[in-house]
C-alpha positions in Angstrom: -38.7 24.2 -159.7 -37.1 21.2 -159.9 -37.5 18.3 -158.0 -35.2 15.1 -157.3 -37.3 12.3 -158.1 -34.6 9.3 -156.8 -30.9 9.1 -156.2 -30.1 6.3 -158.8 -26.9 6.0 -156.9 -26.9 5.6 -153.2 -23.9 7.4 -152.2 -23.6 5.2 -149.0 -23.1 2.1 -150.8 -19.3 1.3 -152.2 -19.6 0.9 -155.8 -17.1 1.1 -158.7 -18.4 3.9 -160.6 -19.0 7.2 -158.5 -22.1 7.9 -160.5 -25.0 6.1 -162.0 -23.7 6.5 -165.3 -27.1 7.6 -166.4 -27.4 7.2 -170.5 -29.7 9.3 -172.8 -33.5 9.8 -171.6 -35.9 8.3 -174.5 -39.9 8.6 -174.5 -41.9 5.7 -174.1 -45.6 6.7 -173.9 -46.1 9.1 -171.0 -42.9 7.9 -169.4 -39.2 7.9 -170.0 -36.7 5.4 -170.2 -32.8 5.4 -170.0 -30.3 3.2 -169.0 -27.8 3.5 -165.7 -25.9 1.6 -163.0 -27.4 1.6 -159.4 -25.5 0.6 -156.5 -27.5 -2.6 -156.1 -27.7 -3.8 -159.7 -26.1 -4.4 -163.0 -26.7 -2.0 -165.7 -30.6 -2.1 -166.5 -33.1 -0.3 -168.4 -34.9 2.3 -166.1 -38.2 4.1 -166.3 -39.8 7.2 -164.7 -43.1 8.4 -164.8 -42.0 11.3 -163.4 -42.7 10.7 -159.4 -40.2 8.9 -157.3 -42.0 5.9 -156.5 -42.1 5.7 -160.3 -38.6 5.9 -161.0 -37.4 1.9 -160.9 -36.1 -0.7 -163.2 -37.8 -1.6 -165.7 -36.9 -5.2 -166.1 -33.8 -6.9 -165.2 -32.7 -8.3 -168.2 -29.6 -9.4 -166.5 -30.2 -11.2 -163.2 -26.8 -12.0 -162.7 -23.9 -9.7 -161.6 -22.0 -11.1 -164.7 -23.0 -9.0 -167.4 -20.5 -8.2 -170.1 -22.3 -5.8 -171.9 -24.5 -2.6 -171.2 -27.8 -2.6 -172.2 -28.1 0.1 -175.1 -31.5 1.7 -176.0 -32.0 1.8 -180.1 -34.6 4.3 -179.8 -38.8 4.3 -179.7 -41.5 4.0 -182.2 -45.3 3.4 -181.8 -44.9 3.7 -178.0 -42.4 0.5 -177.6 -39.2 1.4 -176.4 -36.4 -1.1 -178.0 -33.0 -2.3 -176.5 -30.2 -4.8 -177.1 -29.3 -6.4 -173.9 -27.2 -9.7 -173.0 -28.9 -11.5 -169.9 -25.5 -13.4 -168.7 -21.6 -12.8 -170.1 -20.8 -14.6 -173.0 -24.9 -15.3 -173.7 -26.8 -14.3 -176.6 -27.6 -10.6 -177.2 -31.5 -10.2 -177.8 -34.0 -7.6 -178.9 -35.7 -6.4 -176.0 -39.5 -4.2 -176.2 -42.0 -2.5 -173.5 -44.3 -0.1 -173.7 -43.0 1.2 -170.5 -44.5 -1.4 -167.9 -43.1 -4.6 -166.2 -46.1 -6.3 -167.8 -45.6 -4.8 -171.3 -41.7 -5.6 -171.6 -40.4 -8.5 -173.2 -37.8 -10.4 -175.2 -38.2 -10.4 -179.1 -35.7 -12.2 -180.8 -35.7 -15.9 -180.4 -32.8 -17.5 -178.5 -31.7 -20.5 -180.8 -30.4 -19.4 -183.4 -30.3 -15.8 -182.6 -30.0 -13.3 -185.2 -26.6 -10.7 -184.5 -28.5 -7.6 -182.6 -25.1 -6.5 -180.5 -24.2 -4.0 -182.9 -28.0 -2.7 -183.3 -27.8 1.2 -183.1 -30.3 3.6 -184.7 -28.5 5.0 -188.5 -26.2 2.2 -188.3 -28.1 -1.3 -188.6 -31.3 0.5 -187.7 -34.1 2.5 -188.7 -37.3 3.3 -186.5 -40.6 4.3 -188.5 -44.1 4.6 -187.9 -44.5 0.8 -188.3 -42.0 -0.1 -185.7 -38.1 -1.0 -185.6 -36.4 -2.4 -188.6 -32.6 -3.8 -188.4 -30.2 -5.7 -190.2 -28.4 -9.2 -188.8 -25.7 -11.3 -190.4 -24.9 -14.5 -188.5 -22.9 -17.8 -189.7 -25.9 -19.7 -189.0 -28.4 -17.3 -190.2 -26.7 -15.5 -193.4 -27.9 -12.2 -193.5 -31.4 -11.2 -192.8 -33.7 -7.8 -192.7 -36.0 -7.8 -189.8 -38.7 -6.0 -188.2 -40.4 -5.5 -185.2 -43.5 -3.9 -184.2 -42.8 -4.2 -180.4 -44.9 -7.7 -180.0 -42.9 -11.1 -180.2 -45.6 -12.3 -183.0 -44.8 -9.1 -184.9 -40.8 -9.5 -184.5 -39.8 -11.7 -187.9 -37.5 -11.9 -190.9 -38.7 -9.3 -193.6 -36.0 -10.2 -196.4 -33.0 -13.3 -196.1 -30.1 -12.4 -198.5 -28.8 -16.0 -199.6 -25.1 -16.0 -200.1 -24.5 -12.2 -198.6 -21.2 -11.9 -196.3 -21.3 -8.6 -195.5 -22.2 -5.9 -192.8 -25.9 -4.2 -192.8 -24.8 0.1 -192.4 -26.4 3.5 -193.0 -30.1 2.6 -192.5 -32.4 5.6 -193.1 -36.4 5.8 -194.0 -37.3 8.2 -196.9 -40.8 8.7 -197.8 -41.9 5.0 -196.4 -39.4 4.1 -198.1 -35.7 2.2 -196.3 -32.5 2.6 -197.6 -29.6 0.4 -196.3 -26.0 -0.9 -197.4 -25.1 -4.2 -197.2 -21.4 -4.1 -197.6 -21.1 -2.1 -200.4 -24.3 -2.3 -202.3 -27.3 0.1 -201.7 -30.4 -1.7 -201.1 -34.5 -0.2 -200.8 -37.3 -2.1 -199.1 -41.0 -0.9 -198.9 -40.6 -2.9 -195.5 
């Protein structure tokens, strides 16, 4: 049998979209995480433990009503769901991680200067492994860097810097515990 857990989009409240615009579901520990609009909030990452009261916004990453970017879940690894969000219009994009609880939710990347995470997506500029999330970032301030996150602030760090390279990361894939990726038109490999 099917059971309604929660009506994310309260149809009694006027809103610019007719539905809650729910995005893909991602398993994180014993819950699912997803991005949704609601009638009372900007797009946010939600979590559900399979109950009505346990279906709620995980963290308000954009406390203002003026965010120019919909949070984008990159994927899950080691019991952590990773996503990219902006806390204000024209503000820096940050990588976030959560174990599915509010207490276990945190911004993982620095603000000054921030790595470029706005285009992080699995298979393009990011890849998941049993060690966590790997992603590439190229900015004017930092240059091109390969990053790794195990889901903690301390465990989110630069793995490798590519001095003098002006390109973009793409095509990231793990094969037998080795990370293959393109930086521009050059193929690279890393053991992480």
